C-alpha positions in Angstrom: 25.5 26.8 55.8 24.0 28.1 58.9 24.8 30.2 61.9 22.4 30.2 64.8 24.3 33.2 66.4 23.8 35.4 63.3 22.2 38.7 64.1 20.1 38.7 60.9 16.7 37.2 60.5 17.9 34.7 58.0 20.6 32.6 59.7 21.6 30.5 56.7 23.5 31.1 53.4 22.3 32.6 50.1 23.9 31.6 46.8 23.3 33.8 43.7 24.2 32.4 40.3 23.4 32.8 36.6 23.6 29.0 36.2 24.2 26.4 38.8 25.0 22.7 38.2 25.5 20.0 40.8 27.0 17.0 39.2 26.3 13.4 40.0 28.3 12.4 43.1 28.6 16.1 44.2 26.6 17.9 46.8 25.7 21.2 48.5 25.3 20.4 52.2 23.9 22.2 55.3 23.6 19.0 57.3 23.9 19.6 61.0 24.4 23.4 60.5 21.2 24.4 62.5 20.5 25.0 66.1 22.7 23.1 68.6 21.7 20.2 70.8 18.4 20.8 72.6 18.3 24.4 71.2 15.9 26.2 68.8 12.2 26.9 68.7 11.4 23.2 68.0 13.6 21.7 70.8 11.5 19.4 72.9 10.7 20.0 76.6 10.6 16.2 76.8 14.1 14.6 77.2 13.2 11.5 75.1 11.4 13.3 72.2 12.8 14.5 68.9 13.0 18.1 67.8 10.3 19.6 65.4 10.5 22.1 62.5 8.4 21.3 59.4 7.2 18.1 61.0 6.7 17.2 64.7 9.4 15.3 66.4 8.6 11.7 67.4 6.9 11.4 70.8 6.2 15.2 70.7 3.1 17.3 70.6 2.5 20.8 69.3 2.8 21.9 73.0 6.0 20.2 73.9 7.7 20.9 70.6 5.7 22.9 68.1 6.3 23.1 64.3 7.4 26.6 63.2 8.2 28.6 60.0 6.6 28.9 56.6 6.0 26.2 54.1 5.9 28.7 51.2 9.1 30.6 52.4 11.1 28.1 54.3 14.2 30.1 55.8 14.5 28.8 59.3 17.2 26.5 60.8 16.3 23.1 62.1 16.2 22.6 65.9 18.6 20.5 67.9 17.9 17.1 69.4 20.8 15.0 70.6 22.8 16.7 67.9 22.6 19.8 65.6 19.6 20.5 63.5 19.7 21.0 59.7 20.9 24.4 58.4 19.3 26.8 55.8 20.1 27.7 52.3 18.6 29.9 49.5 19.7 29.0 46.0 18.7 31.9 43.7 19.5 31.0 40.0 18.7 33.5 37.2 18.7 31.0 34.4 19.2 27.1 34.8 19.7 25.1 38.0 20.6 21.5 37.2 20.8 19.1 40.1 22.1 15.6 39.4 23.7 15.3 42.8 22.5 16.0 46.4 21.3 19.2 47.9 20.7 18.6 51.6 19.9 20.2 55.0 19.5 17.1 57.2 19.4 17.2 61.0 21.7 15.2 63.2 20.5 12.5 65.8 16.9 13.3 66.9 17.2 16.8 65.5 14.9 18.3 62.9 15.7 18.9 59.2 16.5 22.4 58.0 15.4 24.6 55.0 16.1 24.6 51.2 14.6 27.4 49.2 15.2 27.5 45.4 14.2 30.0 42.8 15.2 29.3 39.2 14.3 30.1 35.7 14.8 26.6 34.5 14.9 23.6 36.8 16.4 20.3 35.6 18.2 17.1 36.7 17.6 13.8 38.4 19.3 14.3 41.7 17.9 14.7 45.2 16.8 17.5 47.6 16.7 16.4 51.3 15.8 18.0 54.6 15.5 14.9 56.8 14.9 14.6 60.4 17.7 12.8 62.4 17.2 9.2 63.5 16.8 7.9 67.1 19.7 8.7 69.5 20.5 5.6 71.6 23.7 6.2 73.4 23.2 6.1 77.2 19.5 7.1 76.7 16.9 7.2 74.0 15.8 10.3 72.1 13.4 9.8 69.3 13.7 10.8 65.7 13.4 14.5 64.7 10.7 16.0 62.4 11.4 16.7 58.8 12.4 20.1 57.5 11.1 22.3 54.7 11.7 22.6 51.0 10.3 24.9 48.4 11.4 25.0 44.7 10.1 27.7 42.4 10.8 27.7 38.6 9.4 29.1 35.4 9.9 25.7 33.7 10.8 22.3 35.1 12.1 19.0 33.7 13.3 17.7 37.0 12.7 14.0 37.7 14.6 13.5 40.9 13.6 13.2 44.6 12.4 15.7 47.1 12.4 14.3 50.7 11.4 15.8 54.0 10.8 12.6 56.0 11.2 12.5 59.8 13.8 10.5 61.5 13.0 6.9 62.8 14.1 4.4 65.4 13.1 1.8 67.8 13.8 1.7 71.5 13.2 -2.1 71.6 9.4 -2.0 71.0 7.8 -0.3 68.1 9.4 1.7 65.2 8.5 5.4 65.8 9.2 8.2 63.3 9.1 11.9 63.4 6.5 13.6 61.2 7.3 14.6 57.7 8.0 18.2 56.9 6.7 20.3 54.0 7.8 20.2 50.4 6.4 22.0 47.4 7.3 22.6 43.7 5.8 25.7 42.3 5.6 26.4 38.5 5.6 30.2 38.5 4.5 30.3 34.8 1.2 28.4 35.4 0.9 29.0 39.2 0.7 25.3 39.8 1.7 23.8 43.2 2.8 20.2 43.1 3.2 18.3 46.4 5.6 15.5 45.9 5.6 14.1 49.5 4.0 16.1 52.3 2.5 19.6 52.8 0.6 21.6 55.3 -1.7 24.6 54.4 -0.7 26.7 57.4 -2.5 29.7 58.9 0.7 31.7 58.9 0.9 31.3 55.0 -2.9 31.9 54.6 -4.6 32.6 52.1 -3.5 30.2 49.4 -4.3 30.9 45.7 -3.1 28.7 42.8 -4.3 27.8 39.3 -3.8 24.1 40.1 -2.9 22.1 43.2 -1.5 18.6 42.3 -0.9 16.0 45.0 0.9 13.1 43.5 2.0 10.2 45.9 2.1 12.7 48.7 -0.1 13.8 51.6 -1.4 17.2 52.7 -3.1 18.6 55.8 -4.3 22.0 56.8 -4.7 24.2 59.8 -8.3 25.1 60.8 -9.8 28.1 59.1 -7.5 28.6 56.1 -8.7 29.7 52.7 -7.6 27.7 49.6 -8.5 28.5 46.1 -7.6 26.8 42.8 -9.1 26.2 39.5 -8.3 22.5 39.9 -7.4 20.2 42.8 -6.0 16.9 41.7 -5.1 13.8 43.8 -3.4 10.9 42.2 -1.0 7.9 43.0 -2.3 7.1 46.4 -2.3 10.7 47.6 -4.0 11.7 50.8 -5.4 15.1 51.6 -7.3 16.0 54.9 -8.6 19.5 55.4 -9.1 20.9 58.9 -12.2 22.4 60.5 -13.7 25.6 59.1 -11.5 25.4 56.0 -12.9 27.2 52.9 -12.0 25.4 49.7 -12.8 27.0 46.4 -11.9 24.7 43.5 -13.8 24.6 40.3 -12.7 21.1 39.5 -11.8 18.4 42.0 -10.5 15.1 40.7 -9.5 11.9 42.7 -7.6 9.1 41.0 -5.1 6.3 41.7 -6.6 5.1 45.0 -6.3 8.5 46.6 -8.3 9.8 49.6 -9.8 13.3 50.2 -11.2 14.0 53.7 -12.9 16.9 55.3 -12.9 17.5 59.0 -15.7 19.5 60.6 -17.7 22.2 58.8 -15.4 22.5 55.8 -17.0 25.0 53.2 -16.6 23.6 49.7 -17.3 25.7 46.6 -16.8 23.6 43.5 -18.4 22.7 40.2 -17.2 19.3 39.2 -16.2 16.4 41.4 -14.8 13.2 39.8 -13.7 10.2 41.8 -12.1 7.3 40.0 -9.3 4.7 40.1 -10.4 3.2 43.5 -10.4 6.6 45.2 -12.6 7.8 48.0 -14.1 11.0 49.6 -14.8 10.9 53.3 -15.1 13.1 56.4 -14.3 13.1 60.1 -16.4 11.2 62.5 -19.2 13.1 64.0 -19.5 15.7 61.2 -21.9 15.6 58.2 -20.3 15.7 54.7 -22.3 18.5 53.1 -21.4 19.5 49.5 -22.9 21.9 47.0 -21.7 21.3 43.4 -22.8 21.1 39.8 -22.0 17.5 38.8 -20.5 14.5 40.7 -19.1 11.4 39.1 -18.3 8.3 41.2 -16.7 5.7 38.9 -16.7 1.9 39.4 -14.4 0.8 42.3 -14.6 4.3 43.8 -16.7 5.7 46.6 -18.1 8.5 48.7 -18.0 6.8 52.1 -19.1 8.0 55.5 -18.8 4.5 57.0 -18.8 4.8 60.9 -18.7 8.6 60.7 -21.8 9.0 62.9 -22.2 8.9 66.6 -19.5 7.2 68.5 -19.8 3.9 70.3 -23.0 3.7 72.6 -23.8 7.4 71.7 -26.6 9.0 69.8 -30.5 9.2 70.1 -30.8 5.6 68.9 -28.0 4.0 71.0 -28.7 0.8 72.9 -29.5 1.3 76.7 -26.5 -0.7 77.8 -23.7 -2.8 76.5 -25.5 -6.1 77.7 -29.0 -5.1 76.6 -29.1 -7.3 73.5 -30.3 -4.3 71.5 -29.0 -2.9 68.3 -28.8 0.9 67.5 -31.7 2.5 65.8 -32.2 5.4 63.4 -34.4 5.0 60.3 -35.2 1.4 61.4 -35.3 0.2 64.9 -32.4 -1.9 66.1 -32.9 -5.5 67.1 -34.4 -6.3 70.5 -37.2 -5.1 72.8 -34.9 -2.8 74.6 -33.8 -1.0 71.4 -34.4 2.8 71.2 -37.1 4.2 69.1 -36.4 5.5 65.6 -35.8 9.2 65.1 -35.2 11.8 62.3 -37.2 12.8 59.3 -37.5 10.3 56.4 -38.1 13.2 53.9 -35.2 15.2 55.1 -32.6 12.8 56.5 -29.7 14.8 57.9 -29.0 13.0 61.2 -26.0 10.9 62.1 -26.5 7.2 62.7 -26.2 6.0 66.4 -23.4 3.9 67.8 -23.6 0.3 69.0 -20.3 -1.4 69.7 -19.0 0.6 66.8 -19.9 4.0 65.4 -23.1 4.8 63.5 -23.1 5.7 59.8 -22.4 9.3 58.9 -24.4 11.8 57.0 -23.9 12.7 53.3 -25.9 15.7 52.0 -25.4 16.4 48.3 -27.0 19.4 46.5 -26.3 19.4 42.8 -27.4 21.7 40.1 -26.6 19.0 37.6 -26.2 15.2 37.5 -25.1 12.6 40.0 -23.5 9.7 38.2 -22.9 6.8 40.5 -21.2 3.6 39.1 -19.4 3.1 42.4 -20.5 3.2 46.0 -22.0 6.0 48.0 -22.4 4.7 51.6 -23.3 5.7 55.1 -23.2 2.3 56.8 -22.8 1.7 60.5 -20.2 -0.4 62.3 -20.7 -3.2 64.9 -24.3 -2.9 65.9 -24.4 0.8 64.8 -27.3 2.0 62.8 -27.0 3.2 59.2 -26.7 7.0 58.6 -28.2 9.5 56.1 -27.9 10.1 52.4 -29.8 13.1 51.1 -29.4 14.0 47.4 -31.0 16.9 45.6 -30.0 16.9 41.9 -31.4 17.4 38.4 -30.8 13.7 37.8 -29.2 10.5 39.1 -27.8 7.9 36.6 -25.5 4.9 36.8 -25.5 1.3 38.2 -23.7 1.8 41.5 -24.9 1.4 45.1 -26.4 3.9 47.5 -26.5 2.3 51.0 -27.2 3.4 54.6 -27.2 -0.1 56.2 -27.1 -1.0 59.8 -24.2 -3.2 61.1 -24.3 -6.6 62.6 -23.0 -7.3 66.0 -19.4 -8.6 66.7 -18.8 -12.2 67.8 -18.0 -11.1 71.3 -20.8 -8.5 71.7 -23.9 -8.7 73.8 -25.6 -6.3 71.6 -27.9 -7.0 68.7 -27.8 -5.9 65.0 -28.4 -2.3 64.1 -31.3 -0.8 62.2 -31.1 0.7 58.8 -30.6 4.4 58.1 -32.4 6.9 55.8 -32.1 7.8 52.2 -34.0 10.5 50.4 -33.4 11.3 46.7 -35.0 14.3 45.0 -34.6 14.8 41.2 -36.0 16.8 38.4 -36.1 13.7 36.1 -37.2 10.2 36.9 -34.7 7.5 38.0 -35.1 5.4 34.9 -31.3 5.7 34.0 -30.3 4.6 37.5 -30.2 0.8 37.7 -28.2 0.4 40.8 -29.1 -0.6 44.3 -30.7 1.7 46.9 -30.9 0.2 50.4 -31.2 0.9 54.0 -31.1 -2.6 55.4 -31.3 -3.6 59.0 -28.3 -5.9 59.8 -28.8 -9.6 60.6 -27.0 -12.2 62.7 -27.5 -15.9 63.2 -27.7 -17.6 66.6 -25.2 -20.4 66.1 -26.9 -21.3 62.9 -30.3 -21.9 64.5 -32.2 -18.8 63.5 -31.6 -15.3 62.0 -32.5 -12.1 63.8 -32.3 -8.7 62.3 -32.6 -4.9 62.9 -35.5 -3.3 61.0 -34.9 -1.8 57.6 -34.7 2.1 57.5 -36.5 4.4 55.0 -36.0 5.2 51.4 -37.9 8.2 49.8 -37.7 9.0 46.2 -39.3 12.0 44.6 -39.0 13.3 41.1 -40.7 15.6 38.7 -40.6 12.8 36.0 -43.4 10.5 35.1 -45.3 8.9 37.8 -47.7 6.6 35.8 -47.9 3.0 36.9 -46.9 0.3 34.6 -49.1 -2.2 36.4 -52.6 -2.9 35.1 -55.1 -3.3 37.9 -58.2 -5.3 37.0 -59.8 -5.7 40.4 -61.3 -9.1 41.1 -60.0 -10.9 38.0 -56.4 -11.8 38.1 -52.9 -10.6 39.5 -49.4 -11.5 38.5 -45.8 -10.5 39.4 -43.4 -8.3 37.2 -39.7 -9.1 36.8 -36.5 -7.8 35.1 -33.3 -9.6 34.5 -30.6 -9.1 37.3 -27.2 -10.6 36.5 -27.7 -14.4 36.3 -31.1 -14.2 38.0 -34.0 -11.9 38.1 -35.3 -8.9 40.2 -39.0 -8.8 41.3 -40.4 -5.4 40.7 -44.0 -6.1 41.6 -44.8 -6.6 44.4 -42.1 -4.0 44.9 -39.4 -4.4 47.6 -39.1 -0.6 47.9 -39.5 2.7 46.2 -36.5 2.0 43.9 -38.3 -1.1 42.6 -41.5 0.8 42.1 -39.8 3.5 40.1 -38.6 1.0 37.5 -42.1 0.0 36.6 -43.1 3.6 35.7 -44.2 4.6 32.2 -43.3 7.7 30.2 -45.9 10.4 29.5 -46.4 8.7 26.0 -47.4 5.5 27.7 -44.4 3.3 27.0 -42.4 1.6 29.8 -39.2 3.2 30.8 -37.6 -0.2 30.8 -37.9 -2.6 27.9 -36.9 -5.8 29.8 -39.8 -6.1 32.2 -41.8 -9.3 32.0 -44.4 -11.4 33.8 -44.6 -15.1 34.1 -46.6 -16.2 37.2 -50.2 -15.7 38.3 -50.5 -15.2 42.1 -54.3 -15.0 42.3 -57.4 -15.7 40.3 -61.1 -14.8 40.7 -63.8 -16.5 38.5 -66.4 -14.0 37.5 -69.3 -14.3 35.1 -67.6 -12.6 32.2 -66.7 -14.2 28.9 -63.1 -15.0 28.3 -60.0 -14.3 30.4 -59.6 -10.5 29.9 -56.3 -10.2 31.9 -54.5 -13.1 30.0 -55.7 -11.7 26.7 -54.1 -8.4 27.7 -50.8 -10.1 28.8 -50.5 -11.6 25.3 -50.4 -8.1 23.9 -47.7 -6.9 26.1 
């Protein structure tokens, strides 16, 4: 099922059928029917590297053995390594294609897998489709595993429960196990225009633009070329899926959902147009180092155990405006708060409009998260821009109609490593702008400077960063000031202990002692219990204590 010498553009075999059934134990095979040894567009210029096609051969680069062909229309032969590459087939079935056996286009030793393109009315069975890269060749010399091939299956309806596999070949030359890159595999429901990615996929520039009703990545991974355009009503990641979009990608998806410990990453200035973003099941949204994560949406929900995290996505090690002056300076990196040490750089940036990256110490600084929402941010998980190893915290800037939940917002500096001659990093900057007050947000908001101990003798810390909270909600103080008479503290329950709200430790504490415009407290659990100062004046009775009894 493949002829490299064929004069036609398509060098494989096409099978037309009304119905097609592959029984259990039976097969349709194009294994080793592609380009010959060291032949084809993906054959490597490096004698020890595997061949490429849908995935890059092991020990190769896009220069020495580039990937080629289409992910949406896979019709090319696999390239040869030490043996022949996988062949190519098109299975065009008018009614029902049932595969309970094996359909394959695998590459030989260190060769790349080939192509399988299916179009069917109904798609069923529990068999397998494989376009695998060949494993390491180790006879006389070593030649690493080949890259995976390409599979695309289109059907109007599907009940298929089998396996689709485009893995690269693997092997060890006595040290580490090295594998070729996985190819591309997609299942397209032509009735609903839903693309399901069962293993691996690449949104390639030669297939651009992409338009689907839904894109579902389940258990698999997906990447993209820079600059492609992807549109879908819904992008869903589940079951440990991983998706990373390249630089300058435009993603237009009304609804983005992450579940099942999945990860969605943006690289560079990805332009995202979306309405709803939901992150749950231990999943996370992140970005590439050195690039702010900037999103404009309607509503964002971060559930418990999930996160939007730009940890160590700021300036690289010993870089940035607040980086220490030297690796033995004893200083931590600065940003919103000054890093520890007299040699630490000054703070920088704007507390009211924090958009800067955190500076690097021994590790990278915290990244920058910029969220603009027309609706509500619900955070019951973690939204973080923390630094790494003496790096400073980064930036979190949120503009929303409201913020609710009990999660954590943090842009903390990082402590030094045990082998470092630097100091702990300073905190970052957080600014929250809302149309309503933050009474429904009971979580943490922190930009702490990191601390270290000197062999248990004393603690030394970087300075805290800045937190700015501004809302169009009530700004009436819940604290009664009676100058010259008496003062006390205000508290609220906090787990098994209590949280002191007055004197406040920051803007977030102060916001919780606000009152509504009708004069009632926005929290019903605030109490006072200790007097911190008294003044004895020539007035009759203790006016303040009398007032406390009425609270």
